[in-house]
TORPA-4810 file (N, C-alpha, C, O; in nm, 3 decimals):
<nodes>
NODE_1_0.085_-0.119_0.000_0.000_0.000_0.000_0.089_0.125_0.000_0.178_0.139_0.084_Q
NODE_2_0.063_0.214_-0.095_0.143_0.335_-0.106_0.095_0.439_-0.003_-0.024_0.468_0.007_V
NODE_3_0.190_0.492_0.071_0.161_0.602_0.163_0.272_0.706_0.154_0.390_0.672_0.143_Q
NODE_4_0.233_0.831_0.158_0.326_0.942_0.162_0.285_1.032_0.278_0.170_1.073_0.288_L
NODE_5_0.379_1.062_0.365_0.351_1.142_0.483_0.445_1.261_0.487_0.566_1.247_0.505_V
NODE_6_0.387_1.381_0.469_0.468_1.503_0.470_0.482_1.558_0.612_0.395_1.538_0.696_E
NODE_7_0.592_1.625_0.635_0.615_1.694_0.761_0.714_1.807_0.738_0.776_1.817_0.632_S
NODE_8_0.728_1.892_0.839_0.830_1.996_0.831_0.778_2.136_0.802_0.855_2.232_0.802_G
NODE_9_0.649_2.149_0.777_0.595_2.281_0.751_0.589_2.364_0.879_0.617_2.316_0.988_G
NODE_10_0.552_2.491_0.861_0.541_2.578_0.977_0.537_2.723_0.935_0.520_2.756_0.818_G
NODE_11_0.554_2.809_1.033_0.556_2.953_1.011_0.700_3.001_1.010_0.778_2.970_1.100_L
NODE_12_0.735_3.077_0.907_0.871_3.126_0.894_0.867_3.268_0.839_0.775_3.304_0.766_V
NODE_13_0.965_3.347_0.875_0.971_3.485_0.826_1.026_3.488_0.684_1.098_3.396_0.644_Q
NODE_14_0.993_3.589_0.609_1.053_3.603_0.476_1.205_3.600_0.484_1.267_3.660_0.572_P
NODE_15_1.263_3.526_0.388_1.407_3.507_0.389_1.452_3.385_0.465_1.569_3.346_0.457_G
NODE_16_1.362_3.324_0.539_1.397_3.207_0.618_1.397_3.078_0.536_1.376_3.080_0.415_G
NODE_17_1.421_2.967_0.607_1.431_2.837_0.542_1.348_2.733_0.615_1.324_2.744_0.735_S
NODE_18_1.304_2.635_0.541_1.238_2.517_0.595_1.281_2.396_0.512_1.315_2.409_0.395_L
NODE_19_1.278_2.280_0.575_1.299_2.156_0.500_1.177_2.067_0.521_1.146_2.026_0.633_R
NODE_20_1.111_2.037_0.412_0.997_1.946_0.416_1.045_1.804_0.391_1.139_1.780_0.315_L
NODE_21_0.979_1.711_0.457_1.009_1.569_0.440_0.886_1.496_0.390_0.773_1.532_0.426_S
NODE_22_0.908_1.396_0.309_0.801_1.309_0.261_0.846_1.166_0.286_0.926_1.112_0.210_C
NODE_23_0.794_1.106_0.391_0.827_0.967_0.423_0.738_0.875_0.340_0.616_0.886_0.343_A
NODE_24_0.802_0.785_0.267_0.731_0.702_0.170_0.730_0.556_0.214_0.829_0.505_0.266_V
NODE_25_0.617_0.491_0.194_0.609_0.346_0.207_0.528_0.293_0.089_0.442_0.363_0.035_S
NODE_26_0.558_0.169_0.051_0.485_0.108_-0.059_0.557_0.113_-0.192_0.517_0.044_-0.286_G
NODE_27_0.661_0.192_-0.203_0.748_0.192_-0.320_0.883_0.250_-0.279_0.897_0.312_-0.173_F
NODE_28_0.981_0.228_-0.364_1.118_0.268_-0.333_1.150_0.398_-0.403_1.142_0.407_-0.526_T
NODE_29_1.187_0.499_-0.326_1.209_0.631_-0.386_1.329_0.631_-0.481_1.335_0.712_-0.574_V
NODE_30_1.423_0.541_-0.458_1.541_0.540_-0.544_1.507_0.502_-0.687_1.582_0.535_-0.780_S
NODE_31_1.396_0.432_-0.707_1.362_0.383_-0.840_1.237_0.447_-0.897_1.184_0.400_-0.999_R
NODE_32_1.188_0.552_-0.833_1.062_0.611_-0.876_1.064_0.762_-0.872_1.138_0.823_-0.794_N
NODE_33_0.984_0.822_-0.957_0.969_0.966_-0.962_0.877_1.014_-0.851_0.773_0.954_-0.825_L
NODE_34_0.917_1.123_-0.787_0.835_1.186_-0.684_0.832_1.336_-0.710_0.933_1.397_-0.745_V
NODE_35_0.715_1.394_-0.691_0.697_1.539_-0.710_0.661_1.606_-0.578_0.610_1.542_-0.486_D
NODE_36_0.688_1.734_-0.570_0.629_1.821_-0.468_0.538_1.920_-0.542_0.579_1.985_-0.638_W
NODE_37_0.415_1.929_-0.494_0.319_2.027_-0.542_0.286_2.121_-0.428_0.315_2.093_-0.312_Y
NODE_38_0.224_2.232_-0.463_0.170_2.321_-0.359_0.039_2.382_-0.410_0.016_2.398_-0.529_R
NODE_39_-0.045_2.414_-0.313_-0.170_2.482_-0.344_-0.188_2.597_-0.246_-0.197_2.577_-0.125_R
NODE_40_-0.191_2.716_-0.301_-0.214_2.836_-0.220_-0.362_2.872_-0.226_-0.429_2.838_-0.323_A
NODE_41_-0.412_2.939_-0.126_-0.555_2.977_-0.125_-0.593_3.055_-0.250_-0.528_3.154_-0.285_P
NODE_42_-0.697_3.010_-0.316_-0.746_3.081_-0.434_-0.664_3.063_-0.558_-0.689_3.128_-0.660_G
NODE_43_-0.565_2.974_-0.553_-0.479_2.954_-0.670_-0.483_2.810_-0.717_-0.523_2.720_-0.644_K
NODE_44_-0.440_2.789_-0.841_-0.430_2.655_-0.894_-0.314_2.580_-0.830_-0.218_2.640_-0.782_E
NODE_45_-0.326_2.449_-0.831_-0.214_2.367_-0.785_-0.093_2.391_-0.874_-0.105_2.405_-0.996_R
NODE_46_0.024_2.397_-0.812_0.147_2.426_-0.884_0.248_2.315_-0.860_0.274_2.278_-0.745_E
NODE_47_0.305_2.263_-0.966_0.413_2.167_-0.954_0.539_2.243_-0.917_0.582_2.333_-0.990_L
NODE_48_0.599_2.209_-0.804_0.713_2.283_-0.752_0.845_2.219_-0.793_0.936_2.287_-0.841_V
NODE_49_0.856_2.087_-0.773_0.983_2.020_-0.799_0.958_1.872_-0.825_0.862_1.814_-0.775_A
NODE_50_1.046_1.814_-0.904_1.038_1.672_-0.938_1.177_1.612_-0.929_1.275_1.673_-0.970_T
NODE_51_1.183_1.491_-0.875_1.306_1.414_-0.881_1.272_1.284_-0.953_1.179_1.214_-0.915_I
NODE_52_1.348_1.254_-1.056_1.314_1.138_-1.139_1.374_1.009_-1.081_1.452_1.012_-0.986_T
NODE_53_1.334_0.900_-1.140_1.383_0.771_-1.093_1.535_0.766_-1.106_1.593_0.819_-1.201_S
NODE_54_1.598_0.702_-1.010_1.743_0.687_-1.001_1.814_0.821_-0.986_1.936_0.830_-1.004_Y
NODE_55_1.737_0.928_-0.953_1.798_1.059_-0.930_1.868_1.115_-1.051_1.959_1.197_-1.039_G
NODE_56_1.825_1.072_-1.169_1.891_1.116_-1.290_1.870_1.264_-1.315_1.958_1.332_-1.367_I
NODE_57_1.754_1.314_-1.276_1.722_1.452_-1.309_1.634_1.514_-1.201_1.557_1.445_-1.134_D
NODE_58_1.647_1.643_-1.186_1.557_1.720_-1.101_1.505_1.838_-1.182_1.577_1.893_-1.266_T
NODE_59_1.382_1.876_-1.157_1.322_1.988_-1.228_1.248_2.076_-1.129_1.195_2.029_-1.029_N
NODE_60_1.245_2.204_-1.160_1.186_2.301_-1.069_1.096_2.400_-1.144_1.120_2.432_-1.260_Y
NODE_61_0.994_2.446_-1.074_0.916_2.557_-1.127_1.004_2.681_-1.133_1.094_2.699_-1.052_A
NODE_62_0.977_2.765_-1.230_1.057_2.887_-1.245_1.052_2.972_-1.118_1.149_3.039_-1.083_H
NODE_63_0.939_2.968_-1.051_0.919_3.053_-0.933_1.006_3.012_-0.814_1.025_3.092_-0.722_S
NODE_64_1.060_2.890_-0.816_1.139_2.844_-0.701_1.282_2.808_-0.739_1.363_2.777_-0.651_V
NODE_65_1.313_2.811_-0.866_1.445_2.770_-0.911_1.553_2.856_-0.846_1.543_2.979_-0.842_K
NODE_66_1.655_2.790_-0.795_1.762_2.861_-0.726_1.739_2.879_-0.577_1.831_2.915_-0.503_G
NODE_67_1.616_2.854_-0.533_1.584_2.867_-0.390_1.547_2.734_-0.327_1.573_2.712_-0.208_R
NODE_68_1.485_2.645_-0.402_1.441_2.516_-0.351_1.529_2.404_-0.409_1.578_2.413_-0.522_F
NODE_69_1.547_2.300_-0.329_1.621_2.183_-0.374_1.548_2.057_-0.333_1.515_2.039_-0.216_T
NODE_70_1.522_1.969_-0.429_1.461_1.840_-0.400_1.571_1.735_-0.394_1.664_1.735_-0.474_I
NODE_71_1.558_1.646_-0.297_1.659_1.541_-0.280_1.593_1.420_-0.216_1.475_1.425_-0.181_S
NODE_72_1.668_1.314_-0.199_1.613_1.196_-0.132_1.721_1.123_-0.055_1.840_1.132_-0.085_R
NODE_73_1.675_1.050_0.044_1.758_0.962_0.124_1.705_0.821_0.100_1.596_0.785_0.146_D
NODE_74_1.781_0.742_0.029_1.732_0.608_-0.005_1.729_0.516_0.117_1.647_0.424_0.122_T
NODE_75_1.817_0.539_0.214_1.815_0.456_0.335_1.687_0.479_0.415_1.631_0.385_0.472_D
NODE_76_1.641_0.603_0.417_1.520_0.637_0.492_1.395_0.633_0.403_1.284_0.651_0.451_K
NODE_77_1.414_0.609_0.274_1.303_0.609_0.177_1.220_0.737_0.190_1.097_0.733_0.198_N
NODE_78_1.289_0.847_0.191_1.229_0.978_0.216_1.275_1.078_0.110_1.391_1.076_0.067_T
NODE_79_1.184_1.164_0.068_1.216_1.272_-0.025_1.204_1.404_0.050_1.114_1.423_0.130_V
NODE_80_1.296_1.494_0.023_1.301_1.621_0.093_1.281_1.737_-0.005_1.305_1.725_-0.125_Y
NODE_81_1.236_1.848_0.051_1.233_1.974_-0.023_1.293_2.080_0.067_1.230_2.127_0.162_L
NODE_82_1.416_2.118_0.036_1.483_2.225_0.109_1.440_2.357_0.047_1.457_2.378_-0.073_Q
NODE_83_1.386_2.446_0.128_1.334_2.573_0.080_1.409_2.686_0.148_1.402_2.702_0.270_M
NODE_84_1.480_2.764_0.070_1.558_2.876_0.122_1.504_3.007_0.067_1.433_3.010_-0.034_N
NODE_85_1.540_3.115_0.135_1.499_3.248_0.092_1.348_3.252_0.064_1.304_3.294_-0.043_N
NODE_86_1.273_3.206_0.161_1.129_3.196_0.141_1.064_3.333_0.128_1.106_3.431_0.188_L
NODE_87_0.959_3.336_0.046_0.885_3.458_0.019_0.739_3.438_0.059_0.693_3.325_0.073_K
NODE_88_0.668_3.547_0.076_0.528_3.536_0.115_0.447_3.456_0.012_0.352_3.388_0.048_S
NODE_89_0.485_3.466_-0.112_0.413_3.394_-0.216_0.439_3.243_-0.214_0.376_3.168_-0.289_E
NODE_90_0.530_3.199_-0.130_0.551_3.054_-0.112_0.452_2.994_-0.013_0.448_2.872_0.004_D
NODE_91_0.372_3.077_0.051_0.272_3.028_0.145_0.172_2.938_0.073_0.109_2.979_-0.024_T
NODE_92_0.158_2.816_0.123_0.072_2.717_0.058_0.074_2.590_0.140_0.154_2.574_0.233_A
NODE_93_-0.014_2.498_0.104_-0.004_2.361_0.152_0.081_2.284_0.051_0.054_2.288_-0.069_V
NODE_94_0.182_2.215_0.100_0.275_2.142_0.014_0.246_1.992_0.026_0.230_1.937_0.135_Y
NODE_95_0.240_1.928_-0.090_0.211_1.786_-0.098_0.321_1.715_-0.175_0.373_1.767_-0.273_Y
NODE_96_0.358_1.595_-0.129_0.438_1.511_-0.216_0.344_1.415_-0.289_0.235_1.383_-0.242_C
NODE_97_0.390_1.371_-0.403_0.299_1.307_-0.498_0.375_1.203_-0.578_0.490_1.223_-0.617_H
NODE_98_0.306_1.091_-0.603_0.365_0.985_-0.686_0.253_0.917_-0.763_0.180_0.835_-0.707_H
NODE_99_0.239_0.951_-0.888_0.147_0.885_-0.980_0.009_0.860_-0.920_-0.036_0.746_-0.910_F
NODE_100_-0.058_0.965_-0.881_-0.194_0.956_-0.832_-0.206_0.941_-0.682_-0.315_0.952_-0.627_G
NODE_101_-0.095_0.918_-0.616_-0.095_0.912_-0.470_-0.037_1.043_-0.417_0.055_1.101_-0.475_Y
NODE_102_-0.092_1.088_-0.306_-0.036_1.205_-0.242_-0.059_1.195_-0.092_-0.142_1.118_-0.044_R
NODE_103_0.019_1.275_-0.020_0.003_1.277_0.125_-0.104_1.375_0.168_-0.180_1.427_0.086_G
NODE_104_-0.110_1.399_0.299_-0.211_1.487_0.354_-0.172_1.633_0.344_-0.254_1.723_0.363_Q
NODE_105_-0.045_1.657_0.314_0.002_1.794_0.298_0.057_1.851_0.427_0.023_1.806_0.536_G
NODE_106_0.142_1.952_0.412_0.196_2.024_0.525_0.191_2.173_0.494_0.229_2.216_0.385_T
NODE_107_0.143_2.251_0.590_0.122_2.394_0.568_0.252_2.470_0.585_0.323_2.452_0.684_Q
NODE_108_0.283_2.554_0.489_0.395_2.646_0.497_0.339_2.788_0.493_0.268_2.825_0.399_V
NODE_109_0.372_2.866_0.593_0.328_3.005_0.599_0.450_3.095_0.613_0.529_3.081_0.706_T
NODE_110_0.464_3.186_0.519_0.576_3.279_0.521_0.520_3.418_0.550_0.450_3.478_0.468_V
NODE_111_0.553_3.467_0.668_0.496_3.595_0.711_0.583_3.657_0.818_0.644_3.588_0.898_S
NODE_112_0.586_3.788_0.817_0.658_3.859_0.923_0.563_3.895_1.038_0.605_3.955_1.137_S
</nodes>
């Protein structure tokens, strides 16, 4: 059974950093593609970052490129999203996602 459990969200000031975690069960992150999406109030869902199978490639939305980094720990079967230099427009619920499966999300709020 596939499960994805996000954690690490919270309230942070502009310019701050957070690291989100997505603990995975039911498939192996080293051999599968995982995405991070976000949904802000009143906005469409946005694909933020993707890490492909075997870590061959990573892709980022233009809005986060240079500030966010997606990575994984194969020993922990976990995917991370390191978010630096956060802006108010990064405020959203962040979800990790794998081919139709997603977690419950974790809230990120960037505010002074």
